[in-house]
TORLO-482322 format. One record per residue (C-alpha): residue number from 1; chain; x, y, z. Coordinates in nm, 3 decimals. Layout:
<recs>
{rec NUM,A,{X,Y,Z}},
...
</recs>
This chain:
<recs>
{rec 1,A,{1.391,-1.891,-2.638}},
{rec 2,A,{1.589,-1.915,-2.316}},
{rec 3,A,{1.386,-2.200,-2.170}},
{rec 4,A,{1.188,-2.191,-1.847}},
{rec 5,A,{1.313,-2.141,-1.492}},
{rec 6,A,{0.976,-2.245,-1.347}},
{rec 7,A,{0.726,-2.494,-1.489}},
{rec 8,A,{0.390,-2.537,-1.315}},
{rec 9,A,{0.116,-2.778,-1.415}},
{rec 10,A,{-0.233,-2.821,-1.263}},
{rec 11,A,{-0.122,-2.678,-0.927}},
{rec 12,A,{-0.375,-2.676,-0.641}},
{rec 13,A,{-0.333,-2.549,-0.285}},
{rec 14,A,{-0.613,-2.522,-0.031}},
{rec 15,A,{-0.629,-2.394,0.326}},
{rec 16,A,{-0.920,-2.556,0.510}},
{rec 17,A,{-1.214,-2.483,0.275}},
{rec 18,A,{-1.048,-2.197,0.087}},
{rec 19,A,{-0.872,-2.253,-0.245}},
{rec 20,A,{-0.561,-2.033,-0.265}},
{rec 21,A,{-0.421,-2.174,-0.594}},
{rec 22,A,{-0.682,-2.312,-0.831}},
{rec 23,A,{-0.556,-2.559,-1.097}},
{rec 24,A,{-0.277,-2.326,-1.210}},
{rec 25,A,{-0.062,-2.399,-1.514}},
{rec 26,A,{0.211,-2.156,-1.627}},
{rec 27,A,{0.581,-2.115,-1.707}},
{rec 28,A,{0.828,-1.846,-1.597}},
{rec 29,A,{1.089,-1.779,-1.864}},
{rec 30,A,{1.461,-1.781,-1.789}},
{rec 31,A,{1.648,-1.447,-1.802}},
{rec 32,A,{1.329,-1.240,-1.790}},
{rec 33,A,{1.170,-1.013,-1.528}},
{rec 34,A,{0.822,-1.151,-1.468}},
{rec 35,A,{0.565,-0.957,-1.270}},
{rec 36,A,{0.323,-1.152,-1.050}},
{rec 37,A,{0.034,-0.909,-1.011}},
{rec 38,A,{-0.271,-0.932,-0.789}},
{rec 39,A,{-0.439,-0.798,-0.477}},
{rec 40,A,{-0.399,-0.947,-0.130}},
{rec 41,A,{-0.557,-1.295,-0.116}},
{rec 42,A,{-0.519,-1.339,-0.494}},
{rec 43,A,{-0.266,-1.621,-0.437}},
{rec 44,A,{0.066,-1.441,-0.502}},
{rec 45,A,{0.242,-1.518,-0.174}},
{rec 46,A,{0.106,-1.875,-0.164}},
{rec 47,A,{0.243,-1.937,-0.514}},
{rec 48,A,{0.583,-1.796,-0.418}},
{rec 49,A,{0.597,-2.017,-0.109}},
{rec 50,A,{0.512,-2.322,-0.321}},
{rec 51,A,{0.787,-2.229,-0.570}},
{rec 52,A,{1.045,-2.193,-0.291}},
{rec 53,A,{0.938,-2.515,-0.114}},
{rec 54,A,{0.807,-2.337,0.196}},
{rec 55,A,{0.465,-2.491,0.126}},
{rec 56,A,{0.372,-2.829,-0.020}},
{rec 57,A,{0.107,-2.846,-0.295}},
{rec 58,A,{-0.210,-3.050,-0.253}},
{rec 59,A,{-0.173,-3.166,-0.612}},
{rec 60,A,{-0.001,-3.070,-0.936}},
{rec 61,A,{0.361,-3.035,-1.046}},
{rec 62,A,{0.631,-2.772,-0.990}},
{rec 63,A,{0.981,-2.766,-1.137}},
{rec 64,A,{1.219,-2.483,-1.041}},
{rec 65,A,{1.562,-2.470,-1.208}},
{rec 66,A,{1.506,-2.836,-1.293}},
{rec 67,A,{1.449,-2.926,-0.927}},
{rec 68,A,{1.146,-3.031,-0.724}},
{rec 69,A,{1.105,-2.771,-0.444}},
{rec 70,A,{0.916,-3.021,-0.228}},
{rec 71,A,{1.194,-3.286,-0.225}},
{rec 72,A,{1.506,-3.088,-0.324}},
{rec 73,A,{1.455,-2.772,-0.119}},
{rec 74,A,{1.808,-2.759,0.024}},
{rec 75,A,{1.974,-2.785,-0.319}},
{rec 76,A,{1.733,-2.526,-0.458}},
{rec 77,A,{1.783,-2.275,-0.174}},
{rec 78,A,{2.146,-2.214,-0.269}},
{rec 79,A,{2.036,-2.102,-0.618}},
{rec 80,A,{1.755,-1.867,-0.509}},
{rec 81,A,{1.760,-1.513,-0.371}},
{rec 82,A,{1.432,-1.466,-0.183}},
{rec 83,A,{1.297,-1.141,-0.038}},
{rec 84,A,{0.978,-1.224,0.157}},
{rec 85,A,{0.695,-0.976,0.202}},
{rec 86,A,{0.818,-0.882,0.548}},
{rec 87,A,{1.193,-0.891,0.496}},
{rec 88,A,{1.390,-0.978,0.809}},
{rec 89,A,{1.623,-0.683,0.847}},
{rec 90,A,{1.784,-0.658,1.188}},
{rec 91,A,{1.658,-0.318,1.301}},
{rec 92,A,{1.912,-0.289,1.584}},
{rec 93,A,{2.199,-0.335,1.335}},
{rec 94,A,{2.327,-0.060,1.106}},
{rec 95,A,{2.294,-0.064,0.728}},
{rec 96,A,{2.652,-0.188,0.681}},
{rec 97,A,{2.617,-0.448,0.958}},
{rec 98,A,{2.306,-0.592,0.789}},
{rec 99,A,{2.492,-0.616,0.456}},
{rec 100,A,{2.792,-0.786,0.620}},
{rec 101,A,{2.565,-1.035,0.799}},
{rec 102,A,{2.377,-1.135,0.481}},
{rec 103,A,{2.701,-1.153,0.282}},
{rec 104,A,{2.839,-1.397,0.541}},
{rec 105,A,{2.520,-1.605,0.538}},
{rec 106,A,{2.537,-1.629,0.156}},
{rec 107,A,{2.916,-1.670,0.132}},
{rec 108,A,{2.917,-1.359,-0.089}},
{rec 109,A,{3.204,-1.107,-0.129}},
{rec 110,A,{3.186,-0.818,0.118}},
{rec 111,A,{3.262,-0.541,-0.130}},
{rec 112,A,{2.958,-0.318,-0.077}},
{rec 113,A,{3.075,0.013,-0.228}},
{rec 114,A,{2.881,-0.031,-0.554}},
{rec 115,A,{2.570,-0.153,-0.371}},
{rec 116,A,{2.574,0.136,-0.123}},
{rec 117,A,{2.631,0.391,-0.398}},
{rec 118,A,{2.357,0.250,-0.618}},
{rec 119,A,{2.102,0.247,-0.334}},
{rec 120,A,{2.204,0.596,-0.213}},
{rec 121,A,{2.270,0.442,0.128}},
{rec 122,A,{2.642,0.533,0.147}},
{rec 123,A,{2.584,0.828,0.380}},
{rec 124,A,{2.340,0.621,0.590}},
{rec 125,A,{2.558,0.310,0.625}},
{rec 126,A,{2.608,0.367,0.999}},
{rec 127,A,{2.240,0.438,1.066}},
{rec 128,A,{2.033,0.170,1.239}},
{rec 129,A,{1.803,-0.012,0.996}},
{rec 130,A,{1.510,0.059,1.229}},
{rec 131,A,{1.563,0.433,1.181}},
{rec 132,A,{1.536,0.420,0.800}},
{rec 133,A,{1.229,0.535,0.604}},
{rec 134,A,{1.007,0.271,0.439}},
{rec 135,A,{1.169,0.323,0.097}},
{rec 136,A,{1.521,0.298,0.241}},
{rec 137,A,{1.433,-0.024,0.427}},
{rec 138,A,{1.308,-0.177,0.102}},
{rec 139,A,{1.628,-0.075,-0.078}},
{rec 140,A,{1.841,-0.228,0.198}},
{rec 141,A,{1.631,-0.545,0.197}},
{rec 142,A,{1.668,-0.572,-0.179}},
{rec 143,A,{2.043,-0.510,-0.157}},
{rec 144,A,{2.076,-0.795,0.096}},
{rec 145,A,{1.872,-1.023,-0.136}},
{rec 146,A,{2.088,-0.936,-0.438}},
{rec 147,A,{2.407,-1.046,-0.264}},
{rec 148,A,{2.553,-1.365,-0.410}},
{rec 149,A,{2.434,-1.350,-0.776}},
{rec 150,A,{2.149,-1.600,-0.748}},
{rec 151,A,{2.015,-1.775,-1.060}},
{rec 152,A,{1.657,-1.699,-0.957}},
{rec 153,A,{1.553,-1.384,-0.769}},
{rec 154,A,{1.210,-1.392,-0.599}},
{rec 155,A,{1.079,-1.063,-0.462}},
{rec 156,A,{0.748,-1.072,-0.273}},
{rec 157,A,{0.598,-0.721,-0.297}},
{rec 158,A,{0.926,-0.525,-0.263}},
{rec 159,A,{0.745,-0.203,-0.359}},
{rec 160,A,{0.444,-0.232,-0.127}},
{rec 161,A,{0.373,0.091,0.058}},
{rec 162,A,{0.653,0.288,-0.108}},
{rec 163,A,{0.616,0.600,-0.320}},
{rec 164,A,{0.644,0.610,-0.703}},
{rec 165,A,{1.002,0.743,-0.698}},
{rec 166,A,{1.123,0.463,-0.470}},
{rec 167,A,{0.935,0.206,-0.679}},
{rec 168,A,{1.115,0.319,-0.993}},
{rec 169,A,{1.449,0.318,-0.811}},
{rec 170,A,{1.393,-0.039,-0.686}},
{rec 171,A,{1.318,-0.158,-1.040}},
{rec 172,A,{1.622,0.025,-1.179}},
{rec 173,A,{1.835,-0.132,-0.907}},
{rec 174,A,{1.723,-0.484,-1.001}},
{rec 175,A,{1.767,-0.430,-1.376}},
{rec 176,A,{2.121,-0.294,-1.339}},
{rec 177,A,{2.255,-0.529,-1.071}},
{rec 178,A,{2.148,-0.867,-1.210}},
{rec 179,A,{2.316,-1.069,-1.486}},
{rec 180,A,{2.143,-1.130,-1.824}},
{rec 181,A,{2.087,-1.494,-1.721}},
{rec 182,A,{1.911,-1.410,-1.393}},
{rec 183,A,{1.539,-1.482,-1.374}},
{rec 184,A,{1.333,-1.242,-1.160}},
{rec 185,A,{0.984,-1.299,-1.021}},
{rec 186,A,{0.852,-0.971,-0.879}},
{rec 187,A,{0.516,-0.978,-0.704}},
{rec 188,A,{0.310,-0.659,-0.668}},
{rec 189,A,{-0.039,-0.526,-0.601}},
{rec 190,A,{0.021,-0.226,-0.830}},
{rec 191,A,{-0.123,-0.273,-1.180}},
{rec 192,A,{0.062,0.040,-1.294}},
{rec 193,A,{0.391,-0.152,-1.253}},
{rec 194,A,{0.292,-0.403,-1.523}},
{rec 195,A,{0.475,-0.226,-1.807}},
{rec 196,A,{0.805,-0.248,-1.613}},
{rec 197,A,{0.806,-0.626,-1.666}},
{rec 198,A,{0.893,-0.843,-1.965}},
{rec 199,A,{0.595,-1.062,-1.878}},
{rec 200,A,{0.298,-0.990,-1.654}},
{rec 201,A,{0.109,-1.270,-1.479}},
{rec 202,A,{-0.216,-1.145,-1.322}},
{rec 203,A,{-0.376,-1.364,-1.054}},
{rec 204,A,{-0.734,-1.335,-0.930}},
{rec 205,A,{-0.868,-1.575,-0.665}},
{rec 206,A,{-0.589,-1.823,-0.732}},
{rec 207,A,{-0.638,-1.831,-1.108}},
{rec 208,A,{-0.430,-1.679,-1.387}},
{rec 209,A,{-0.642,-1.431,-1.585}},
{rec 210,A,{-0.354,-1.286,-1.793}},
{rec 211,A,{-0.005,-1.413,-1.880}},
{rec 212,A,{0.185,-1.230,-2.153}},
{rec 213,A,{0.378,-0.917,-2.240}},
{rec 214,A,{0.170,-0.630,-2.090}},
{rec 215,A,{0.197,-0.429,-2.414}},
{rec 216,A,{0.001,-0.705,-2.589}},
{rec 217,A,{-0.301,-0.613,-2.376}},
{rec 218,A,{-0.264,-0.234,-2.355}},
{rec 219,A,{-0.006,0.037,-2.423}},
{rec 220,A,{-0.070,0.246,-2.109}},
{rec 221,A,{-0.116,0.156,-1.743}},
{rec 222,A,{-0.465,0.312,-1.737}},
{rec 223,A,{-0.577,0.103,-2.035}},
{rec 224,A,{-0.416,-0.205,-1.878}},
{rec 225,A,{-0.618,-0.150,-1.559}},
{rec 226,A,{-0.943,-0.118,-1.756}},
{rec 227,A,{-0.868,-0.442,-1.946}},
{rec 228,A,{-0.789,-0.630,-1.623}},
{rec 229,A,{-1.116,-0.509,-1.470}},
{rec 230,A,{-1.295,-0.656,-1.773}},
{rec 231,A,{-1.113,-0.988,-1.724}},
{rec 232,A,{-1.217,-0.985,-1.355}},
{rec 233,A,{-1.582,-0.959,-1.456}},
{rec 234,A,{-1.617,-0.583,-1.492}},
{rec 235,A,{-1.717,-0.302,-1.259}},
{rec 236,A,{-2.058,-0.137,-1.265}},
{rec 237,A,{-2.074,0.188,-1.071}},
{rec 238,A,{-2.377,0.193,-0.843}},
{rec 239,A,{-2.520,0.440,-0.595}},
{rec 240,A,{-2.324,0.436,-0.270}},
{rec 241,A,{-2.551,0.291,-0.001}},
{rec 242,A,{-2.308,0.422,0.262}},
{rec 243,A,{-2.361,0.782,0.150}},
{rec 244,A,{-2.730,0.736,0.073}},
{rec 245,A,{-2.818,0.701,0.444}},
{rec 246,A,{-2.570,0.967,0.558}},
{rec 247,A,{-2.695,1.292,0.708}},
{rec 248,A,{-2.595,1.601,0.507}},
{rec 249,A,{-2.320,1.796,0.685}},
{rec 250,A,{-2.396,2.167,0.723}},
{rec 251,A,{-2.172,2.423,0.893}},
{rec 252,A,{-2.082,2.793,0.882}},
{rec 253,A,{-1.716,2.711,0.950}},
{rec 254,A,{-1.496,2.801,0.650}},
{rec 255,A,{-1.212,2.558,0.729}},
{rec 256,A,{-1.356,2.234,0.865}},
{rec 257,A,{-0.999,2.100,0.888}},
{rec 258,A,{-0.714,2.344,0.944}},
{rec 259,A,{-0.341,2.300,1.000}},
{rec 260,A,{-0.187,2.614,1.152}},
{rec 261,A,{0.195,2.622,1.123}},
{rec 262,A,{0.226,2.263,1.243}},
{rec 263,A,{0.579,2.166,1.333}},
{rec 264,A,{0.731,1.849,1.477}},
{rec 265,A,{1.096,1.841,1.576}},
{rec 266,A,{1.305,1.551,1.707}},
{rec 267,A,{1.631,1.699,1.837}},
{rec 268,A,{1.762,1.900,1.542}},
{rec 269,A,{1.556,1.707,1.288}},
{rec 270,A,{1.231,1.852,1.150}},
{rec 271,A,{0.983,1.576,1.066}},
{rec 272,A,{0.728,1.847,0.979}},
{rec 273,A,{0.800,2.217,0.934}},
{rec 274,A,{0.557,2.510,0.896}},
{rec 275,A,{0.272,2.297,0.765}},
{rec 276,A,{-0.043,2.502,0.702}},
{rec 277,A,{-0.355,2.431,0.498}},
{rec 278,A,{-0.731,2.483,0.504}},
{rec 279,A,{-0.977,2.214,0.390}},
{rec 280,A,{-1.333,2.318,0.311}},
{rec 281,A,{-1.656,2.134,0.386}},
{rec 282,A,{-1.711,1.849,0.139}},
{rec 283,A,{-1.358,1.869,-0.005}},
{rec 284,A,{-1.138,1.566,-0.074}},
{rec 285,A,{-0.787,1.679,0.015}},
{rec 286,A,{-0.495,1.452,-0.074}},
{rec 287,A,{-0.169,1.448,0.120}},
{rec 288,A,{0.096,1.303,-0.112}},
{rec 289,A,{0.469,1.261,-0.078}},
{rec 290,A,{0.760,1.014,-0.075}},
{rec 291,A,{0.822,0.781,0.219}},
{rec 292,A,{0.967,0.976,0.509}},
{rec 293,A,{0.825,1.307,0.384}},
{rec 294,A,{0.628,1.368,0.705}},
{rec 295,A,{0.275,1.266,0.595}},
{rec 296,A,{0.209,1.021,0.878}},
{rec 297,A,{0.353,1.260,1.138}},
{rec 298,A,{0.121,1.534,1.009}},
{rec 299,A,{-0.172,1.291,1.024}},
{rec 300,A,{-0.095,1.200,1.384}},
{rec 301,A,{-0.071,1.565,1.489}},
{rec 302,A,{-0.397,1.647,1.311}},
{rec 303,A,{-0.568,1.363,1.503}},
{rec 304,A,{-0.417,1.459,1.836}},
{rec 305,A,{-0.214,1.135,1.849}},
{rec 306,A,{0.116,1.329,1.849}},
{rec 307,A,{0.179,1.664,2.016}},
{rec 308,A,{0.320,1.933,1.785}},
{rec 309,A,{0.644,2.104,1.877}},
{rec 310,A,{0.482,2.420,1.745}},
{rec 311,A,{0.149,2.522,1.594}},
{rec 312,A,{-0.186,2.348,1.618}},
{rec 313,A,{-0.473,2.197,1.422}},
{rec 314,A,{-0.844,2.274,1.431}},
{rec 315,A,{-1.121,2.024,1.361}},
{rec 316,A,{-1.459,2.189,1.298}},
{rec 317,A,{-1.306,2.501,1.452}},
{rec 318,A,{-1.201,2.319,1.771}},
{rec 319,A,{-0.833,2.339,1.872}},
{rec 320,A,{-0.695,1.985,1.891}},
{rec 321,A,{-0.457,2.084,2.174}},
{rec 322,A,{-0.708,2.275,2.389}},
{rec 323,A,{-0.999,2.034,2.356}},
{rec 324,A,{-0.875,1.705,2.201}},
{rec 325,A,{-1.176,1.490,2.300}},
{rec 326,A,{-1.430,1.730,2.151}},
{rec 327,A,{-1.221,1.778,1.835}},
{rec 328,A,{-1.179,1.402,1.784}},
{rec 329,A,{-1.553,1.340,1.827}},
{rec 330,A,{-1.595,1.501,1.483}},
{rec 331,A,{-1.347,1.261,1.325}},
{rec 332,A,{-1.369,0.920,1.166}},
{rec 333,A,{-1.014,0.780,1.143}},
{rec 334,A,{-0.898,0.487,0.931}},
{rec 335,A,{-0.537,0.396,1.007}},
{rec 336,A,{-0.278,0.285,0.749}},
{rec 337,A,{-0.243,-0.056,0.912}},
{rec 338,A,{-0.543,-0.263,1.019}},
{rec 339,A,{-0.602,-0.136,1.372}},
{rec 340,A,{-0.922,-0.313,1.474}},
{rec 341,A,{-0.939,-0.590,1.733}},
{rec 342,A,{-0.853,-0.917,1.558}},
{rec 343,A,{-0.998,-1.142,1.828}},
{rec 344,A,{-1.333,-0.963,1.816}},
{rec 345,A,{-1.596,-1.048,1.557}},
{rec 346,A,{-1.719,-0.800,1.299}},
{rec 347,A,{-2.024,-0.718,1.511}},
{rec 348,A,{-1.820,-0.689,1.832}},
{rec 349,A,{-1.582,-0.442,1.667}},
{rec 350,A,{-1.880,-0.233,1.556}},
{rec 351,A,{-2.028,-0.249,1.907}},
{rec 352,A,{-1.699,-0.139,2.060}},
{rec 353,A,{-1.654,0.161,1.827}},
{rec 354,A,{-2.019,0.261,1.860}},
{rec 355,A,{-1.968,0.280,2.238}},
{rec 356,A,{-1.635,0.464,2.207}},
{rec 357,A,{-1.792,0.724,1.976}},
{rec 358,A,{-2.072,0.782,2.227}},
{rec 359,A,{-2.371,0.626,2.050}},
{rec 360,A,{-2.634,0.566,2.320}},
{rec 361,A,{-2.740,0.214,2.415}},
{rec 362,A,{-3.094,0.272,2.283}},
{rec 363,A,{-2.971,0.369,1.936}},
{rec 364,A,{-2.665,0.144,1.923}},
{rec 365,A,{-2.820,-0.183,1.806}},
{rec 366,A,{-3.024,-0.014,1.532}},
{rec 367,A,{-2.716,0.172,1.405}},
{rec 368,A,{-2.502,-0.146,1.403}},
{rec 369,A,{-2.774,-0.342,1.220}},
{rec 370,A,{-2.793,-0.059,0.966}},
{rec 371,A,{-2.414,-0.060,0.914}},
{rec 372,A,{-2.409,-0.441,0.876}},
{rec 373,A,{-2.680,-0.414,0.611}},
{rec 374,A,{-2.516,-0.123,0.424}},
{rec 375,A,{-2.169,-0.286,0.417}},
{rec 376,A,{-2.310,-0.635,0.343}},
{rec 377,A,{-2.158,-0.789,0.658}},
{rec 378,A,{-2.454,-1.016,0.743}},
{rec 379,A,{-2.281,-1.342,0.642}},
{rec 380,A,{-1.958,-1.257,0.826}},
{rec 381,A,{-2.083,-1.061,1.129}},
{rec 382,A,{-1.981,-1.341,1.370}},
{rec 383,A,{-1.642,-1.402,1.208}},
{rec 384,A,{-1.324,-1.280,1.383}},
{rec 385,A,{-1.187,-0.974,1.205}},
{rec 386,A,{-0.832,-1.119,1.195}},
{rec 387,A,{-0.963,-1.401,0.972}},
{rec 388,A,{-1.114,-1.167,0.711}},
{rec 389,A,{-0.960,-1.110,0.365}},
{rec 390,A,{-0.795,-0.768,0.334}},
{rec 391,A,{-1.080,-0.620,0.130}},
{rec 392,A,{-1.329,-0.698,0.408}},
{rec 393,A,{-1.087,-0.571,0.673}},
{rec 394,A,{-1.066,-0.238,0.490}},
{rec 395,A,{-1.446,-0.219,0.463}},
{rec 396,A,{-1.480,-0.297,0.834}},
{rec 397,A,{-1.224,-0.025,0.918}},
{rec 398,A,{-1.425,0.224,0.714}},
{rec 399,A,{-1.751,0.108,0.875}},
{rec 400,A,{-1.606,0.163,1.224}},
{rec 401,A,{-1.480,0.508,1.123}},
{rec 402,A,{-1.825,0.605,0.989}},
{rec 403,A,{-2.046,0.449,1.255}},
{rec 404,A,{-2.110,0.784,1.431}},
{rec 405,A,{-2.172,0.980,1.106}},
{rec 406,A,{-1.869,1.209,1.153}},
{rec 407,A,{-1.842,1.531,0.947}},
{rec 408,A,{-1.473,1.461,0.882}},
{rec 409,A,{-1.288,1.149,0.761}},
{rec 410,A,{-0.912,1.090,0.790}},
{rec 411,A,{-0.805,0.801,0.564}},
{rec 412,A,{-0.441,0.687,0.572}},
{rec 413,A,{-0.375,0.476,0.259}},
{rec 414,A,{-0.724,0.322,0.276}},
{rec 415,A,{-0.695,0.108,-0.039}},
{rec 416,A,{-0.345,-0.035,0.003}},
{rec 417,A,{-0.340,-0.402,-0.104}},
{rec 418,A,{-0.702,-0.438,-0.220}},
{rec 419,A,{-0.794,-0.533,-0.576}},
{rec 420,A,{-0.867,-0.278,-0.845}},
{rec 421,A,{-1.245,-0.328,-0.834}},
{rec 422,A,{-1.252,-0.287,-0.454}},
{rec 423,A,{-1.051,0.036,-0.497}},
{rec 424,A,{-1.308,0.168,-0.744}},
{rec 425,A,{-1.592,0.085,-0.500}},
{rec 426,A,{-1.406,0.248,-0.212}},
{rec 427,A,{-1.357,0.572,-0.402}},
{rec 428,A,{-1.721,0.569,-0.512}},
{rec 429,A,{-1.813,0.576,-0.141}},
{rec 430,A,{-1.560,0.852,-0.061}},
{rec 431,A,{-1.673,1.077,-0.348}},
{rec 432,A,{-2.040,1.021,-0.258}},
{rec 433,A,{-1.974,1.107,0.108}},
{rec 434,A,{-1.797,1.427,0.004}},
{rec 435,A,{-2.108,1.526,-0.193}},
{rec 436,A,{-2.299,1.495,0.137}},
{rec 437,A,{-2.063,1.752,0.288}},
{rec 438,A,{-1.813,1.514,0.455}},
{rec 439,A,{-1.459,1.657,0.455}},
{rec 440,A,{-1.196,1.397,0.361}},
{rec 441,A,{-0.820,1.405,0.425}},
{rec 442,A,{-0.655,1.110,0.248}},
{rec 443,A,{-0.305,0.977,0.180}},
{rec 444,A,{-0.227,0.734,-0.100}},
{rec 445,A,{0.064,0.593,-0.303}},
{rec 446,A,{-0.167,0.520,-0.599}},
{rec 447,A,{-0.120,0.817,-0.828}},
{rec 448,A,{-0.438,0.738,-1.022}},
{rec 449,A,{-0.629,0.785,-0.694}},
{rec 450,A,{-0.481,1.133,-0.657}},
{rec 451,A,{-0.692,1.230,-0.960}},
{rec 452,A,{-1.004,1.184,-0.744}},
{rec 453,A,{-0.893,1.457,-0.502}},
{rec 454,A,{-1.028,1.812,-0.527}},
{rec 455,A,{-0.691,1.947,-0.412}},
{rec 456,A,{-0.352,1.799,-0.329}},
{rec 457,A,{-0.073,1.904,-0.096}},
{rec 458,A,{0.258,1.760,-0.215}},
{rec 459,A,{0.482,1.702,0.084}},
{rec 460,A,{0.861,1.662,0.087}},
{rec 461,A,{1.122,1.683,0.364}},
{rec 462,A,{0.852,1.784,0.611}},
{rec 463,A,{0.724,2.080,0.408}},
{rec 464,A,{0.453,2.153,0.153}},
{rec 465,A,{0.628,2.211,-0.180}},
{rec 466,A,{0.317,2.239,-0.399}},
{rec 467,A,{-0.057,2.266,-0.350}},
{rec 468,A,{-0.342,2.274,-0.601}},
{rec 469,A,{-0.589,2.068,-0.801}},
{rec 470,A,{-0.455,1.764,-0.991}},
{rec 471,A,{-0.486,1.962,-1.316}},
{rec 472,A,{-0.299,2.262,-1.172}},
{rec 473,A,{-0.011,2.040,-1.053}},
{rec 474,A,{0.009,1.865,-1.392}},
{rec 475,A,{0.012,2.199,-1.573}},
{rec 476,A,{0.271,2.342,-1.336}},
{rec 477,A,{0.509,2.053,-1.408}},
{rec 478,A,{0.412,2.013,-1.775}},
{rec 479,A,{0.304,1.653,-1.707}},
{rec 480,A,{0.044,1.423,-1.859}},
{rec 481,A,{-0.017,1.218,-1.543}},
{rec 482,A,{-0.010,1.268,-1.166}},
{rec 483,A,{0.276,1.018,-1.132}},
{rec 484,A,{0.485,1.219,-1.378}},
{rec 485,A,{0.389,1.544,-1.198}},
{rec 486,A,{0.475,1.390,-0.859}},
{rec 487,A,{0.823,1.285,-0.973}},
{rec 488,A,{0.900,1.611,-1.156}},
{rec 489,A,{0.796,1.839,-0.868}},
{rec 490,A,{0.997,1.631,-0.617}},
{rec 491,A,{1.306,1.638,-0.842}},
{rec 492,A,{1.274,2.015,-0.893}},
{rec 493,A,{1.250,2.064,-0.516}},
{rec 494,A,{1.569,1.861,-0.464}},
{rec 495,A,{1.761,2.093,-0.700}},
{rec 496,A,{1.666,2.411,-0.513}},
</recs>
C-alpha cells in the first residue's frame, strides 16, 4: 500500500438549491492512475475544483498531499499539475512557444525534444496552436501540464471530443512520461476508458456509485457499461414518443442525401477531397474519423454552411448550391456545440425555430405544445436554455431540429457528454425515426454508437478510406469491435 494522495470525508458542495457533491467519502491512492468517470453535471469538475482549492466545500474534509486545499492552496499548487477542461493554450503562439512559456511559469527545464517526439508534434512545433486539430491541441495541453514532474497530476477530461486513436495516445503519453510515484486523477465521460485505469471512480449526481479496479466489476467495456447502467437504476427501453407522432417519410428519390465529389481546399491543403456517397431514405449513415479528418468540413458543405471548392451536395434531390434555402428546408440540423440561444427560455427557443422553419402562426402554438409534451419540457419550459443541464440542452437541440418534421436529420456528435442512459434514450429516438423513413447523417466518437449505424463512411485525411456496414468493416479488418476496426483501418491507410 502506497498510502493516499487524496482523502475525502463527508464532502458536500451545493450551488443555490442544487447539490453538486453529495456527502462524498473516498480516497485516491498514491502512485496510481485513477479514473473519475461520469457524465456532465455528475460532479466531476466540481470535485476537481474542490481538490485543487478553486472551490470551498460547504462541509466535509479534504486532504491533498497532506495539505488542506482551502487554507494551504499556495503550498499545494506547486505540487500539482492541473489541466482544466478548457486548457488555456495561447492560440496565437506556436507549439514551441507555448511549451517554453509553461516551462518558464513552472521553473521546469526547457529540453522539449523528448516531449515533442513523444507527442508527434516535432514537425508542427512552429505551427500556431490555434491551427492544430483537436487531438493535437489536447496533446500539447497535456505536454504543458506534464512539465515540471508534479507529485499529483489532475486532468479534467483531456480526451473529450477526441477520436479513439488520440485517446489511446494521450493515455500512453501519461503512462510513459510520469514517475512511478506520481498520482494521476483523470476525469472522463467515456465509460469505455475505465479499463485503462488502475482504479475507476464513477460519479452519478454527486454520489460515488463505484470505486474499485474496473476488472472487479466487468472484464470488457461493454459489460462494464451494462453494470454501471444497473447501478444508475437501470434502463428500460420504451416506445419513442418522438417518432410515434412523426409523419412517415415517403419519396421516389433514391439518394435522399448525396455528396457528389465534394472538395474543399485551403491554399494547397485539401480539407476534403473527392468525397462521394449516397444515403437512402430511412438509413442511419455514420461519418467516422480521427480529429482533423475532414468530417466537420464535410458536414458544413452538406448543410450549405461552407461553399465547396469543387462538387456539390443534394438534399432530397435539390442541389445545395443552386437552391440552398429549399434544400435546407428539408433538414433538421443539430450542431456539435450547443448552438441555441442561451438567454431565451426553452419555449422561446422552440418558438424561434418554429418561425425560422416556416411553421405558420396558426399551427405554431399547437406544434410547440406537442413538442413540449413529447420531450417532457413542461416543468422547464420557462427556464433559460443556458441554465439547463447538458442532457436537457441536447434534448432541446434535437427538439428544435425536429420541430418542422424534416425528412433528413444531420447530427454532429449529438450525445457528447451526456450519461450512458441518456445516450441509450437518444439512440432509441434516432432508430425509431429512421424506421419512419427519416434519413440520418451522424458523427460520433463513441465507437459503440457506430454499431447502431446501417452504414459507415470512415474518413481520414479528407478522403473516404472505407465504407460499409459495421459488420463489413469489422470483417474487413479482422476485428471484434468497431473501435478495433477503426484503429486498424486508419493504421493500414497510413502505411499506404
